[in-house]
N, CA, C and O atoms as a DFTB+ gen file, in Angstrom:
436 C
 N C O
     1  1       0.786      -1.226       0.044
     2  2       0.050      -0.094       0.069
     3  2       0.977       1.326       0.045
     4  3       0.722       2.340      -0.605
     5  1       1.926       1.136       0.790
     6  2       2.947       2.482       0.842
     7  2       3.401       2.608      -0.474
     8  3       3.542       3.781      -0.820
     9  1       3.730       1.591      -1.490
    10  2       4.268       1.847      -2.733
    11  2       3.428       2.416      -3.583
    12  3       3.890       3.182      -4.429
    13  1       2.035       2.156      -3.528
    14  2       0.908       2.637      -4.359
    15  2       0.915       4.237      -3.773
    16  3       0.942       5.104      -4.647
    17  1       0.898       4.602      -2.624
    18  2       0.895       5.923      -2.180
    19  2       2.012       6.732      -2.658
    20  3       1.817       7.855      -3.123
    21  1       3.386       6.118      -2.549
    22  2       4.587       6.811      -3.065
    23  2       4.409       7.051      -4.771
    24  3       4.855       8.046      -5.343
    25  1       3.809       6.150      -5.328
    26  2       3.683       6.293      -6.757
    27  2       2.688       7.427      -7.231
    28  3       2.808       8.113      -8.246
    29  1       1.683       7.482      -6.287
    30  2       0.720       8.696      -6.528
    31  2       1.343       9.917      -6.290
    32  3       1.209      10.830      -7.105
    33  1       2.017      10.057      -5.263
    34  2       2.720      11.137      -4.885
    35  2       3.755      11.627      -6.090
    36  3       3.854      12.813      -6.401
    37  1       4.407      10.714      -6.639
    38  2       5.400      10.942      -7.581
    39  2       4.674      11.488      -8.801
    40  3       5.120      12.468      -9.397
    41  1       3.628      10.906      -9.158
    42  2       2.964      11.259     -10.406
    43  2       2.222      12.699     -10.122
    44  3       1.803      13.318     -11.100
    45  1       2.078      13.156      -9.019
    46  2       1.514      14.517      -8.777
    47  2       2.728      15.531      -8.849
    48  3       2.506      16.739      -8.930
    49  1       3.916      15.061      -8.819
    50  2       5.177      15.883      -8.922
    51  2       6.082      15.341      -9.735
    52  3       6.913      14.560      -9.273
    53  1       6.064      15.635     -10.930
    54  2       7.117      15.097     -11.951
    55  2       8.432      15.564     -11.799
    56  3       9.377      14.885     -12.200
    57  1       8.610      16.804     -11.187
    58  2       9.992      17.208     -11.055
    59  2      10.615      16.453      -9.819
    60  3      11.838      16.326      -9.775
    61  1       9.899      15.997      -8.913
    62  2      10.463      15.219      -7.872
    63  2      10.711      13.973      -8.293
    64  3      11.741      13.442      -7.877
    65  1       9.862      13.256      -9.173
    66  2      10.113      11.848      -9.686
    67  2      11.374      11.961     -10.521
    68  3      12.236      11.105     -10.321
    69  1      11.608      12.940     -11.467
    70  2      12.829      13.199     -12.278
    71  2      13.961      13.109     -11.423
    72  3      14.866      12.285     -11.559
    73  1      13.879      14.106     -10.407
    74  2      15.272      14.339      -9.593
    75  2      15.401      12.746      -8.811
    76  3      16.511      12.215      -8.841
    77  1      14.439      12.134      -8.235
    78  2      14.826      10.835      -7.600
    79  2      15.314       9.820      -8.648
    80  3      16.173       9.010      -8.300
    81  1      14.836       9.800      -9.895
    82  2      15.303       9.101     -10.817
    83  2      16.831       9.284     -11.052
    84  3      17.612       8.340     -11.175
    85  1      17.179      10.615     -11.101
    86  2      18.511      10.949     -11.437
    87  2      19.482      10.536     -10.275
    88  3      20.598      10.060     -10.486
    89  1      18.935      10.770      -8.980
    90  2      19.687      10.586      -7.902
    91  2      20.031       8.939      -7.658
    92  3      21.005       8.583      -6.993
    93  1      19.114       8.019      -8.276
    94  2      19.177       6.664      -8.191
    95  2      20.149       6.034      -9.263
    96  3      20.511       4.859      -9.219
    97  1      20.495       6.851     -10.136
    98  2      21.398       6.454     -11.369
    99  2      22.596       5.897     -10.897
   100  3      23.261       6.546     -10.090
   101  1      23.030       4.629     -11.335
   102  2      24.150       3.934     -11.063
   103  2      25.362       4.580     -11.651
   104  3      25.222       4.943     -12.819
   105  1      26.359       4.770     -11.173
   106  2      27.612       4.970     -11.638
   107  2      28.667       3.972     -11.779
   108  3      28.831       3.111     -10.915
   109  1      29.396       4.047     -12.834
   110  2      30.297       3.062     -13.110
   111  2      31.638       3.451     -12.526
   112  3      32.051       4.588     -12.753
   113  1      32.377       2.594     -11.775
   114  2      33.491       2.983     -11.196
   115  2      34.725       3.091     -11.993
   116  3      34.991       2.181     -12.778
   117  1      35.651       4.296     -11.853
   118  2      36.906       4.214     -12.517
   119  2      37.927       3.202     -11.790
   120  3      37.945       2.932     -10.589
   121  1      38.696       2.750     -12.710
   122  2      39.778       1.944     -12.276
   123  2      41.258       2.834     -12.190
   124  3      41.590       3.589     -13.105
   125  1      41.843       2.690     -11.324
   126  2      42.970       3.525     -11.015
   127  2      44.133       2.813     -12.022
   128  3      44.366       1.609     -12.127
   129  1      44.739       3.854     -12.677
   130  2      45.737       3.387     -13.747
   131  2      46.989       2.658     -13.376
   132  3      47.572       1.949     -14.197
   133  1      47.470       2.846     -11.970
   134  2      48.797       2.240     -11.598
   135  2      48.596       0.768     -11.225
   136  3      49.351      -0.116     -11.629
   137  1      47.585       0.561     -10.467
   138  2      47.476      -0.785      -9.807
   139  2      46.162      -1.586     -10.368
   140  3      45.956      -2.788     -10.204
   141  1      45.370      -0.723     -11.022
   142  2      44.012      -1.285     -11.506
   143  2      42.892      -1.625     -10.594
   144  3      42.066      -2.520     -10.772
   145  1      42.971      -0.722      -9.500
   146  2      42.035      -0.880      -8.398
   147  2      40.784       0.199      -8.541
   148  3      40.835       1.167      -9.299
   149  1      39.848      -0.064      -7.840
   150  2      38.790       0.925      -7.725
   151  2      38.746       1.491      -6.187
   152  3      38.811       0.715      -5.234
   153  1      38.642       2.784      -6.043
   154  2      38.633       3.302      -4.697
   155  2      37.439       2.906      -3.890
   156  3      36.291       3.033      -4.315
   157  1      37.746       2.410      -2.687
   158  2      36.419       1.893      -1.760
   159  2      35.287       2.903      -1.708
   160  3      34.108       2.555      -1.629
   161  1      35.698       4.202      -1.756
   162  2      34.726       5.191      -1.565
   163  2      34.103       5.757      -2.887
   164  3      33.286       6.676      -2.846
   165  1      34.511       5.181      -4.062
   166  2      34.040       5.502      -5.229
   167  2      32.316       5.496      -5.273
   168  3      31.735       4.426      -5.092
   169  1      31.652       6.575      -5.489
   170  2      30.157       6.474      -5.266
   171  2      29.490       5.560      -6.368
   172  3      29.776       5.561      -7.566
   173  1      28.563       4.794      -5.742
   174  2      27.915       3.804      -6.710
   175  2      26.693       4.408      -7.296
   176  3      26.179       3.835      -8.256
   177  1      26.153       5.530      -6.815
   178  2      25.004       6.203      -7.339
   179  2      25.184       7.789      -7.375
   180  3      26.075       8.354      -6.740
   181  1      24.357       8.382      -8.087
   182  2      24.611       9.915      -7.999
   183  2      24.188      10.313      -6.633
   184  3      24.796      11.276      -6.166
   185  1      23.343       9.812      -5.958
   186  2      23.018      10.196      -4.547
   187  2      24.325      10.008      -3.633
   188  3      24.664      10.823      -2.775
   189  1      24.957       8.918      -3.910
   190  2      26.186       8.619      -3.078
   191  2      27.323       9.454      -3.328
   192  3      28.221       9.612      -2.501
   193  1      27.291      10.090      -4.666
   194  2      28.236      11.037      -5.072
   195  2      28.057      12.353      -4.151
   196  3      29.022      12.895      -3.613
   197  1      26.670      12.832      -4.017
   198  2      26.407      13.877      -3.229
   199  2      26.751      13.869      -1.782
   200  3      26.863      14.868      -1.072
   201  1      26.905      12.626      -1.424
   202  2      27.090      12.516       0.078
   203  2      28.569      12.232       0.368
   204  3      28.871      11.982       1.535
   205  1      29.496      12.246      -0.549
   206  2      30.787      12.252      -0.245
   207  2      31.381      13.269       0.549
   208  3      31.241      14.448       0.226
   209  1      32.081      12.913       1.633
   210  2      32.625      13.978       2.721
   211  2      34.043      14.583       1.980
   212  3      34.644      14.104       1.018
   213  1      34.328      15.686       2.694
   214  2      35.681      16.312       2.224
   215  2      36.729      15.184       2.112
   216  3      37.356      14.973       1.074
   217  1      36.862      14.551       3.125
   218  2      38.016      13.584       3.241
   219  2      37.975      12.544       2.166
   220  3      39.024      12.131       1.671
   221  1      36.701      12.067       1.755
   222  2      36.639      11.190       0.833
   223  2      36.965      11.737      -0.693
   224  3      37.503      11.052      -1.563
   225  1      36.574      12.975      -0.829
   226  2      36.791      13.551      -2.103
   227  2      38.390      13.907      -2.200
   228  3      38.910      13.975      -3.313
   229  1      39.114      14.119      -1.081
   230  2      40.435      14.359      -1.205
   231  2      41.235      12.950      -1.410
   232  3      42.238      12.852      -2.117
   233  1      40.716      12.010      -0.776
   234  2      41.269      10.622      -1.050
   235  2      40.944      10.096      -2.366
   236  3      41.728       9.364      -2.969
   237  1      39.667      10.489      -2.894
   238  2      39.554       9.966      -4.455
   239  2      40.490      10.717      -5.212
   240  3      41.013      10.080      -6.126
   241  1      40.855      11.932      -5.077
   242  2      41.669      12.893      -6.072
   243  2      43.110      12.261      -5.863
   244  3      43.838      12.089      -6.840
   245  1      43.462      11.961      -4.748
   246  2      44.769      11.240      -4.578
   247  2      45.036      10.156      -5.231
   248  3      45.988      10.001      -5.996
   249  1      43.947       9.120      -4.867
   250  2      43.934       7.854      -5.293
   251  2      43.898       7.678      -6.875
   252  3      44.230       6.619      -7.409
   253  1      43.526       8.647      -7.489
   254  2      43.199       8.778      -9.161
   255  2      44.348       9.749      -9.648
   256  3      44.161      10.284     -10.740
   257  1      45.286       9.981      -9.099
   258  2      46.361      10.853      -9.504
   259  2      46.107      12.083      -9.818
   260  3      46.876      12.594     -10.633
   261  1      45.021      12.884      -9.301
   262  2      44.695      14.194      -9.682
   263  2      45.300      15.170      -8.555
   264  3      45.481      16.338      -8.896
   265  1      45.595      14.827      -7.367
   266  2      46.018      15.748      -6.448
   267  2      47.503      15.784      -6.431
   268  3      48.016      16.885      -6.229
   269  1      48.245      14.794      -6.604
   270  2      49.616      14.796      -6.626
   271  2      50.031      14.432      -8.106
   272  3      49.858      13.257      -8.430
   273  1      50.493      15.193      -8.928
   274  2      50.713      15.070     -10.343
   275  2      51.899      13.943     -10.567
   276  3      52.939      14.013      -9.912
   277  1      51.702      13.031     -11.416
   278  2      52.538      11.969     -11.878
   279  2      52.495      11.673     -13.321
   280  3      52.176      12.501     -14.174
   281  1      52.809      10.535     -13.536
   282  2      52.864      10.026     -14.958
   283  2      51.528       9.611     -15.439
   284  3      51.200       9.636     -16.626
   285  1      50.803       9.244     -14.498
   286  2      49.341       8.881     -14.804
   287  2      48.384       9.942     -14.836
   288  3      47.331       9.726     -15.437
   289  1      48.593      11.196     -14.223
   290  2      47.711      12.207     -14.219
   291  2      46.970      12.463     -15.450
   292  3      45.747      12.604     -15.460
   293  1      47.669      12.519     -16.431
   294  2      47.131      12.965     -17.895
   295  2      46.764      11.898     -18.700
   296  3      46.589      12.066     -19.907
   297  1      46.603      10.607     -18.063
   298  2      46.173       9.461     -18.866
   299  2      44.671       9.346     -18.563
   300  3      43.994       8.657     -19.326
   301  1      44.111       9.934     -17.560
   302  2      42.595       9.753     -17.439
   303  2      41.834      10.631     -18.402
   304  3      42.286      11.662     -18.900
   305  1      40.546      10.085     -18.634
   306  2      39.812      11.011     -19.843
   307  2      39.555      12.362     -19.538
   308  3      39.294      13.181     -20.419
   309  1      39.626      12.696     -18.103
   310  2      39.429      14.304     -17.956
   311  2      40.139      14.501     -16.661
   312  3      39.767      14.057     -15.575
   313  1      41.260      15.256     -16.908
   314  2      42.306      15.768     -16.120
   315  2      41.566      16.961     -15.138
   316  3      40.921      17.840     -15.709
   317  1      41.657      16.966     -13.900
   318  2      41.122      18.120     -13.003
   319  2      42.103      18.748     -12.551
   320  3      43.220      18.232     -12.556
   321  1      41.858      20.113     -12.020
   322  2      42.788      20.924     -11.403
   323  2      42.268      20.863      -9.861
   324  3      41.191      21.309      -9.466
   325  1      43.197      20.261      -9.124
   326  2      42.959      20.093      -7.542
   327  2      43.780      20.963      -6.946
   328  3      44.985      20.740      -7.061
   329  1      43.371      22.064      -6.230
   330  2      44.094      22.993      -5.334
   331  2      43.866      22.512      -3.843
   332  3      42.924      21.826      -3.447
   333  1      44.884      22.993      -3.120
   334  2      44.795      22.837      -1.661
   335  2      43.698      23.664      -0.842
   336  3      43.321      23.310       0.275
   337  1      43.259      24.712      -1.453
   338  2      42.481      25.743      -0.757
   339  2      41.000      25.574      -1.302
   340  3      40.264      26.544      -1.121
   341  1      40.479      24.489      -1.934
   342  2      39.337      24.434      -2.506
   343  2      38.247      24.009      -1.389
   344  3      38.455      23.258      -0.436
   345  1      36.995      24.682      -1.735
   346  2      35.922      24.238      -0.824
   347  2      35.382      22.861      -1.163
   348  3      35.593      22.356      -2.266
   349  1      34.762      22.322      -0.315
   350  2      34.073      20.894      -0.433
   351  2      33.275      20.938      -1.792
   352  3      33.417      20.005      -2.582
   353  1      32.440      21.992      -2.087
   354  2      31.618      21.945      -3.168
   355  2      32.673      22.035      -4.486
   356  3      32.529      21.275      -5.444
   357  1      33.588      22.894      -4.438
   358  2      34.373      23.009      -5.560
   359  2      35.104      21.508      -5.839
   360  3      35.169      20.984      -6.951
   361  1      35.553      21.028      -4.791
   362  2      36.023      19.552      -4.915
   363  2      35.077      18.539      -5.548
   364  3      35.351      17.668      -6.373
   365  1      33.849      18.849      -4.961
   366  2      32.819      17.932      -5.583
   367  2      32.497      18.209      -7.013
   368  3      32.182      17.226      -7.683
   369  1      32.523      19.427      -7.626
   370  2      32.332      19.710      -8.760
   371  2      33.414      19.190      -9.653
   372  3      33.074      18.524     -10.631
   373  1      34.571      19.401      -9.445
   374  2      35.790      18.837     -10.048
   375  2      35.812      17.213     -10.194
   376  3      36.000      16.630     -11.262
   377  1      35.597      16.608      -8.985
   378  2      35.260      15.163      -8.978
   379  2      34.222      14.718      -9.933
   380  3      34.357      13.782     -10.720
   381  1      33.119      15.504      -9.792
   382  2      32.029      15.137     -10.685
   383  2      32.459      15.223     -12.157
   384  3      32.210      14.294     -12.925
   385  1      33.122      16.365     -12.568
   386  2      33.568      16.228     -13.984
   387  2      34.474      15.223     -14.224
   388  3      34.398      14.687     -15.330
   389  1      35.441      14.779     -13.337
   390  2      36.350      13.822     -13.525
   391  2      35.795      12.436     -13.829
   392  3      36.174      11.718     -14.754
   393  1      34.825      12.141     -12.912
   394  2      34.138      10.869     -13.199
   395  2      32.922      10.844     -14.382
   396  3      32.135       9.912     -14.549
   397  1      32.960      11.912     -15.043
   398  2      32.018      12.033     -16.195
   399  2      30.502      12.364     -15.856
   400  3      29.618      11.964     -16.614
   401  1      30.232      13.026     -14.825
   402  2      28.753      13.345     -14.537
   403  2      28.261      14.483     -15.391
   404  3      28.987      15.465     -15.549
   405  1      27.214      14.420     -15.886
   406  2      26.642      15.416     -16.711
   407  2      26.439      16.820     -15.969
   408  3      26.101      16.761     -14.787
   409  1      26.603      17.991     -16.518
   410  2      26.559      19.242     -15.674
   411  2      25.213      19.339     -14.932
   412  3      25.180      20.038     -13.920
   413  1      24.160      18.736     -15.319
   414  2      23.037      18.868     -14.631
   415  2      23.065      18.113     -13.271
   416  3      22.351      18.490     -12.342
   417  1      23.805      17.164     -13.176
   418  2      24.142      16.483     -11.828
   419  2      25.106      17.182     -11.053
   420  3      25.281      16.730      -9.922
   421  1      25.810      18.227     -11.402
   422  2      26.846      18.832     -10.706
   423  2      26.470      20.038      -9.869
   424  3      27.224      20.612      -9.083
   425  1      25.185      20.358     -10.139
   426  2      24.652      21.670      -9.463
   427  2      23.454      21.320      -8.642
   428  3      22.523      20.646      -9.084
   429  1      23.513      21.814      -7.397
   430  2      22.300      21.664      -6.551
   431  2      21.021      22.427      -6.968
   432  3      21.058      23.657      -6.956
   433  1      19.951      21.816      -7.317
   434  2      18.590      22.541      -7.883
   435  2      17.544      22.283      -6.957
   436  3      16.415      22.727      -7.162
């Protein structure tokens, strides 16, 4: 019965339904180029991307060779600029670009 009520609520608010669908979208993890591993905090959905902490964002940038430049940095599809004084939201935006999120998923709406 609760599922029916939820469906009725979503059909009354198509914007909410659309947002929930986008947040539930699965993400495919990046493999780190040096060892071929996936970072344990790599987000599995768009929602989990939005829940990453500052520490996790820093760790992801380091793991995928974007924080400390080395021979692998430029080999990823989208190199990002990681500065030491970035806000959490700037880090999130850069990491979203790095993992290939569309622009609409990088902004709070």
